[in-house]
DODREN-602051 format. One record per atom (N, C-alpha, C): residue number from 0; atom name; x, y, z. Coordinates in steps of 0.05 Angstrom, whole numbers, padded with zeros to 5 digits, m for minus. Each point is the difference from the previous one (the first is absolute). Example, Ala and Ser with C-alpha at 12.3 -4.5 7.8 and 13.67 -1.06 7.14 Angstrom:
<pts>
+-----+----+--------+--------+--------+
:   i : at :     px :     py :     pz :
+-----+----+--------+--------+--------+
:   0 :  N :  00264 : m00114 :  00156 :
:   0 : CA : m00018 :  00024 :  00000 :
:   0 :  C :  00018 :  00024 :  00000 :
:   1 :  N : m00007 :  00021 : m00014 :
:   1 : CA :  00016 :  00024 :  00001 :
:   1 :  C : m00015 :  00022 :  00014 :
+-----+----+--------+--------+--------+
</pts>
This chain:
<pts>
+-----+----+--------+--------+--------+
:   i : at :     px :     py :     pz :
+-----+----+--------+--------+--------+
:   0 :  N :  00025 : m00019 : m00005 :
:   0 : CA : m00025 :  00013 :  00000 :
:   0 :  C :  00019 :  00025 :  00009 :
:   1 :  N : m00001 :  00016 : m00020 :
:   1 : CA :  00003 :  00038 :  00007 :
:   1 :  C : m00006 :  00024 :  00012 :
:   2 :  N :  00002 :  00003 :  00034 :
:   2 : CA : m00008 :  00031 : m00008 :
:   2 :  C :  00022 :  00018 :  00001 :
:   3 :  N : m00028 :  00026 : m00003 :
:   3 : CA :  00013 :  00023 : m00007 :
:   3 :  C : m00012 :  00022 :  00017 :
:   4 :  N :  00021 :  00010 :  00011 :
:   4 : CA : m00008 :  00023 :  00020 :
:   4 :  C :  00010 :  00022 : m00008 :
:   5 :  N : m00022 :  00027 :  00005 :
:   5 : CA :  00007 :  00018 : m00011 :
:   5 :  C :  00019 :  00018 :  00022 :
:   6 :  N :  00027 :  00013 : m00016 :
:   6 : CA :  00017 :  00010 :  00033 :
:   6 :  C : m00001 :  00037 : m00023 :
:   7 :  N : m00010 :  00001 : m00017 :
:   7 : CA :  00003 :  00032 : m00005 :
:   7 :  C : m00033 :  00009 : m00023 :
:   8 :  N :  00000 :  00024 :  00004 :
:   8 : CA : m00014 :  00001 : m00029 :
:   8 :  C : m00006 :  00032 :  00012 :
:   9 :  N :  00006 :  00022 : m00031 :
:   9 : CA : m00013 :  00023 :  00000 :
:   9 :  C : m00016 :  00013 : m00016 :
:  10 :  N : m00013 :  00007 :  00001 :
:  10 : CA : m00022 :  00025 : m00009 :
:  10 :  C :  00013 :  00014 : m00051 :
:  11 :  N :  00005 : m00004 : m00011 :
:  11 : CA :  00013 :  00035 : m00010 :
:  11 :  C : m00012 : m00002 : m00027 :
:  12 :  N : m00004 :  00027 :  00015 :
:  12 : CA : m00018 :  00022 : m00027 :
:  12 :  C : m00018 : m00002 :  00023 :
:  13 :  N : m00005 :  00014 :  00021 :
:  13 : CA : m00017 :  00014 :  00021 :
:  13 :  C : m00013 :  00008 : m00011 :
:  14 :  N :  00004 :  00017 : m00006 :
:  14 : CA : m00023 :  00038 : m00005 :
:  14 :  C :  00017 : m00004 : m00044 :
:  15 :  N : m00007 : m00020 : m00011 :
:  15 : CA :  00001 :  00000 : m00023 :
:  15 :  C : m00017 : m00016 : m00022 :
:  16 :  N : m00006 : m00013 :  00005 :
:  16 : CA : m00016 : m00016 : m00002 :
:  16 :  C : m00027 :  00011 :  00005 :
:  17 :  N : m00026 : m00003 : m00016 :
:  17 : CA : m00033 :  00011 :  00005 :
:  17 :  C :  00001 : m00024 :  00022 :
:  18 :  N : m00032 :  00010 :  00012 :
:  18 : CA : m00011 : m00014 :  00016 :
:  18 :  C : m00011 : m00041 :  00003 :
:  19 :  N :  00020 : m00008 :  00014 :
:  19 : CA : m00019 : m00024 : m00011 :
:  19 :  C :  00029 : m00014 : m00002 :
:  20 :  N :  00020 :  00007 :  00001 :
:  20 : CA :  00022 : m00021 : m00024 :
:  20 :  C :  00022 :  00011 :  00016 :
:  21 :  N :  00016 : m00032 :  00012 :
:  21 : CA :  00016 : m00001 :  00008 :
:  21 :  C :  00022 : m00017 : m00008 :
:  22 :  N :  00032 :  00011 :  00006 :
:  22 : CA :  00025 : m00021 : m00013 :
:  22 :  C :  00010 :  00004 :  00025 :
:  23 :  N :  00000 : m00038 :  00005 :
:  23 : CA :  00003 : m00009 :  00024 :
:  23 :  C :  00041 : m00004 :  00000 :
:  24 :  N :  00023 : m00008 :  00004 :
:  24 : CA :  00019 : m00011 :  00011 :
:  24 :  C :  00002 : m00018 :  00029 :
:  25 :  N : m00001 : m00034 : m00019 :
:  25 : CA :  00007 : m00014 :  00026 :
:  25 :  C :  00016 : m00022 : m00010 :
:  26 :  N :  00025 :  00003 :  00027 :
:  26 : CA :  00012 : m00020 :  00012 :
:  26 :  C : m00005 : m00025 :  00019 :
:  27 :  N :  00009 : m00015 : m00028 :
:  27 : CA : m00010 : m00043 :  00019 :
:  27 :  C :  00024 : m00013 :  00006 :
:  28 :  N :  00012 :  00004 :  00019 :
:  28 : CA :  00015 : m00036 :  00010 :
:  28 :  C : m00010 : m00025 :  00002 :
:  29 :  N : m00002 : m00019 : m00038 :
:  29 : CA : m00008 : m00020 :  00009 :
:  29 :  C :  00020 : m00021 :  00021 :
:  30 :  N : m00022 : m00014 :  00018 :
:  30 : CA :  00008 : m00019 :  00008 :
:  30 :  C : m00008 : m00036 : m00010 :
:  31 :  N :  00021 : m00019 :  00000 :
:  31 : CA : m00019 : m00017 : m00006 :
:  31 :  C :  00005 : m00026 :  00013 :
:  32 :  N : m00027 : m00009 :  00015 :
:  32 : CA : m00001 : m00019 :  00023 :
:  32 :  C : m00027 : m00025 :  00007 :
:  33 :  N :  00028 : m00011 : m00001 :
:  33 : CA : m00024 : m00037 :  00009 :
:  33 :  C :  00017 : m00008 :  00010 :
:  34 :  N : m00007 : m00023 :  00017 :
:  34 : CA : m00013 : m00023 :  00025 :
:  34 :  C :  00029 : m00015 : m00017 :
:  35 :  N :  00009 : m00008 :  00038 :
:  35 : CA :  00024 : m00007 : m00010 :
:  35 :  C :  00003 : m00025 :  00032 :
:  36 :  N : m00010 : m00016 :  00002 :
:  36 : CA :  00001 : m00010 :  00020 :
:  36 :  C : m00017 :  00000 :  00028 :
:  37 :  N : m00027 :  00008 :  00004 :
:  37 : CA : m00003 :  00017 :  00011 :
:  37 :  C :  00007 :  00031 : m00002 :
:  38 :  N :  00009 :  00005 : m00005 :
:  38 : CA :  00020 :  00050 : m00003 :
:  38 :  C : m00018 :  00001 : m00030 :
:  39 :  N :  00010 :  00022 :  00011 :
:  39 : CA : m00007 :  00015 : m00028 :
:  39 :  C :  00030 :  00011 : m00011 :
:  40 :  N :  00020 : m00010 : m00020 :
:  40 : CA :  00020 :  00019 : m00003 :
:  40 :  C : m00009 :  00020 : m00024 :
:  41 :  N :  00012 :  00018 :  00002 :
:  41 : CA : m00004 :  00028 : m00024 :
:  41 :  C :  00022 :  00012 : m00010 :
:  42 :  N :  00003 :  00007 : m00025 :
:  42 : CA :  00020 : m00010 : m00013 :
:  42 :  C :  00002 :  00028 : m00016 :
:  43 :  N :  00011 :  00027 : m00004 :
:  43 : CA :  00000 :  00024 :  00002 :
:  43 :  C : m00007 :  00001 : m00038 :
:  44 :  N : m00008 :  00020 : m00020 :
:  44 : CA : m00012 : m00014 : m00014 :
:  44 :  C : m00002 :  00023 : m00020 :
:  45 :  N :  00008 :  00027 :  00016 :
:  45 : CA :  00020 :  00030 : m00019 :
:  45 :  C : m00026 :  00017 :  00006 :
:  46 :  N : m00004 :  00014 : m00010 :
:  46 : CA : m00021 :  00033 : m00001 :
:  46 :  C : m00006 : m00006 : m00028 :
:  47 :  N : m00016 :  00020 : m00006 :
:  47 : CA : m00031 :  00004 : m00021 :
:  47 :  C : m00004 :  00029 :  00010 :
:  48 :  N : m00005 :  00029 : m00017 :
:  48 : CA : m00006 :  00018 : m00005 :
:  48 :  C : m00016 :  00004 : m00032 :
:  49 :  N : m00015 :  00002 :  00014 :
:  49 : CA : m00022 :  00019 : m00030 :
:  49 :  C : m00013 :  00020 :  00019 :
:  50 :  N : m00005 :  00014 : m00029 :
:  50 : CA : m00022 :  00028 :  00014 :
:  50 :  C : m00022 : m00011 : m00026 :
:  51 :  N : m00026 :  00010 :  00011 :
:  51 : CA : m00034 : m00008 : m00005 :
:  51 :  C : m00006 :  00033 : m00011 :
:  52 :  N : m00009 :  00000 : m00010 :
:  52 : CA : m00021 :  00022 : m00007 :
:  52 :  C : m00043 : m00006 :  00001 :
:  53 :  N : m00010 :  00003 :  00022 :
:  53 : CA : m00012 :  00002 :  00015 :
:  53 :  C : m00029 :  00017 : m00013 :
:  54 :  N : m00023 : m00011 :  00010 :
:  54 : CA : m00021 :  00015 : m00012 :
:  54 :  C : m00021 : m00005 :  00029 :
:  55 :  N : m00008 :  00021 :  00007 :
:  55 : CA : m00022 : m00002 :  00020 :
:  55 :  C : m00034 :  00011 :  00004 :
:  56 :  N : m00014 : m00018 : m00009 :
:  56 : CA : m00029 :  00001 : m00008 :
:  56 :  C : m00008 :  00021 :  00022 :
:  57 :  N : m00002 :  00018 : m00004 :
:  57 : CA : m00020 :  00024 :  00020 :
:  57 :  C : m00035 : m00013 :  00015 :
:  58 :  N : m00014 : m00014 : m00020 :
:  58 : CA : m00020 : m00019 :  00001 :
:  58 :  C :  00011 : m00026 :  00026 :
:  59 :  N :  00010 : m00007 :  00001 :
:  59 : CA :  00002 : m00020 :  00014 :
:  59 :  C :  00031 :  00009 :  00019 :
:  60 :  N :  00004 : m00025 :  00008 :
:  60 : CA :  00038 : m00003 :  00012 :
:  60 :  C :  00003 : m00008 : m00013 :
:  61 :  N :  00014 : m00012 : m00014 :
:  61 : CA :  00010 : m00025 : m00015 :
:  61 :  C :  00028 :  00020 : m00012 :
:  62 :  N :  00022 : m00001 : m00006 :
:  62 : CA :  00013 : m00003 : m00011 :
:  62 :  C :  00011 : m00015 : m00020 :
:  63 :  N :  00003 :  00008 : m00036 :
:  63 : CA :  00007 : m00016 : m00015 :
:  63 :  C :  00035 :  00006 : m00004 :
:  64 :  N :  00011 : m00026 : m00010 :
:  64 : CA :  00019 :  00008 : m00027 :
:  64 :  C :  00009 :  00003 : m00016 :
:  65 :  N :  00006 :  00032 : m00011 :
:  65 : CA :  00006 : m00007 : m00032 :
:  65 :  C :  00031 :  00001 :  00000 :
:  66 :  N :  00005 : m00001 : m00001 :
:  66 : CA :  00033 : m00019 : m00011 :
:  66 :  C :  00017 : m00009 :  00030 :
:  67 :  N :  00024 : m00022 :  00000 :
:  67 : CA :  00012 :  00010 :  00002 :
:  67 :  C :  00030 : m00007 : m00006 :
:  68 :  N :  00025 :  00009 :  00015 :
:  68 : CA :  00030 : m00008 : m00019 :
:  68 :  C :  00011 : m00003 :  00032 :
:  69 :  N : m00002 : m00025 : m00018 :
:  69 : CA :  00032 : m00019 :  00016 :
:  69 :  C :  00021 :  00012 :  00000 :
:  70 :  N :  00012 :  00011 :  00015 :
:  70 : CA :  00030 :  00002 : m00002 :
:  70 :  C :  00022 : m00009 : m00013 :
:  71 :  N :  00020 :  00005 : m00001 :
:  71 : CA :  00026 : m00018 : m00017 :
:  71 :  C :  00017 :  00011 :  00010 :
:  72 :  N :  00027 : m00009 :  00019 :
:  72 : CA :  00017 :  00027 :  00011 :
:  72 :  C :  00019 :  00000 : m00019 :
:  73 :  N :  00009 : m00013 : m00015 :
:  73 : CA :  00017 : m00001 : m00028 :
:  73 :  C : m00009 :  00017 : m00032 :
:  74 :  N : m00037 : m00017 :  00010 :
:  74 : CA : m00001 :  00048 : m00028 :
:  74 :  C : m00024 :  00003 :  00000 :
:  75 :  N : m00013 : m00006 :  00033 :
:  75 : CA : m00020 :  00035 : m00002 :
:  75 :  C : m00002 :  00016 :  00028 :
:  76 :  N :  00015 :  00006 :  00004 :
:  76 : CA :  00008 :  00011 :  00026 :
:  76 :  C : m00034 :  00021 :  00005 :
:  77 :  N : m00017 :  00006 :  00028 :
:  77 : CA : m00011 :  00014 :  00005 :
:  77 :  C : m00014 :  00032 : m00008 :
:  78 :  N :  00034 :  00013 : m00012 :
:  78 : CA : m00009 :  00029 : m00016 :
:  78 :  C : m00012 : m00006 : m00029 :
:  79 :  N :  00019 : m00029 : m00003 :
:  79 : CA : m00015 : m00010 : m00041 :
:  79 :  C : m00024 : m00010 :  00005 :
:  80 :  N : m00004 : m00007 :  00014 :
:  80 : CA : m00033 : m00012 :  00012 :
:  80 :  C : m00018 :  00028 : m00015 :
:  81 :  N :  00002 :  00024 :  00027 :
:  81 : CA : m00004 :  00012 :  00008 :
:  81 :  C : m00006 :  00030 : m00020 :
:  82 :  N :  00018 : m00005 : m00032 :
:  82 : CA : m00003 :  00007 : m00017 :
:  82 :  C : m00010 : m00011 : m00017 :
:  83 :  N :  00008 : m00019 : m00003 :
:  83 : CA : m00029 : m00020 : m00012 :
:  83 :  C : m00026 :  00009 : m00002 :
:  84 :  N : m00004 : m00007 :  00028 :
:  84 : CA : m00027 :  00007 :  00010 :
:  84 :  C : m00023 :  00031 : m00012 :
:  85 :  N :  00031 :  00030 :  00001 :
:  85 : CA : m00016 :  00021 : m00001 :
:  85 :  C :  00001 : m00012 : m00038 :
:  86 :  N :  00012 : m00007 : m00024 :
:  86 : CA :  00002 : m00003 : m00018 :
:  86 :  C : m00025 : m00012 : m00001 :
:  87 :  N : m00005 : m00018 : m00005 :
:  87 : CA : m00024 : m00027 : m00004 :
:  87 :  C : m00021 :  00002 :  00002 :
:  88 :  N :  00001 :  00021 :  00039 :
:  88 : CA : m00031 : m00004 :  00018 :
:  88 :  C : m00003 :  00033 : m00004 :
:  89 :  N : m00009 :  00015 : m00011 :
:  89 : CA : m00004 :  00030 :  00006 :
:  89 :  C : m00025 :  00008 :  00000 :
:  90 :  N : m00007 : m00019 : m00012 :
:  90 : CA : m00034 : m00003 :  00011 :
:  90 :  C : m00001 : m00001 :  00035 :
:  91 :  N :  00014 : m00004 :  00017 :
:  91 : CA : m00003 :  00002 :  00038 :
:  91 :  C :  00010 :  00014 :  00007 :
:  92 :  N :  00004 :  00026 : m00023 :
:  92 : CA :  00012 :  00023 :  00021 :
:  92 :  C : m00008 :  00020 : m00013 :
:  93 :  N :  00008 :  00025 :  00022 :
:  93 : CA : m00024 :  00021 : m00003 :
:  93 :  C :  00006 :  00010 : m00023 :
+-----+----+--------+--------+--------+
</pts>
């Protein structure tokens, strides 16, 4: 079983997006856990970083994910992803 522990989160473009749109960064530590001889063993499985674009429906309490970006430290940084969001999702900005 893989367990994901949320270790960091941050909202970007707070005053720049239209109402009900959110750009959120999340960082998870991943752990693989399994039973062995009546005990649980855990192995570090690295980290995962994501940036989500969410839309909150004002008529209900639901939040919908419009798009998610999985960050790859070799190819895509947080800054690169934020620039991509600005270019490809202009409709969410004021």
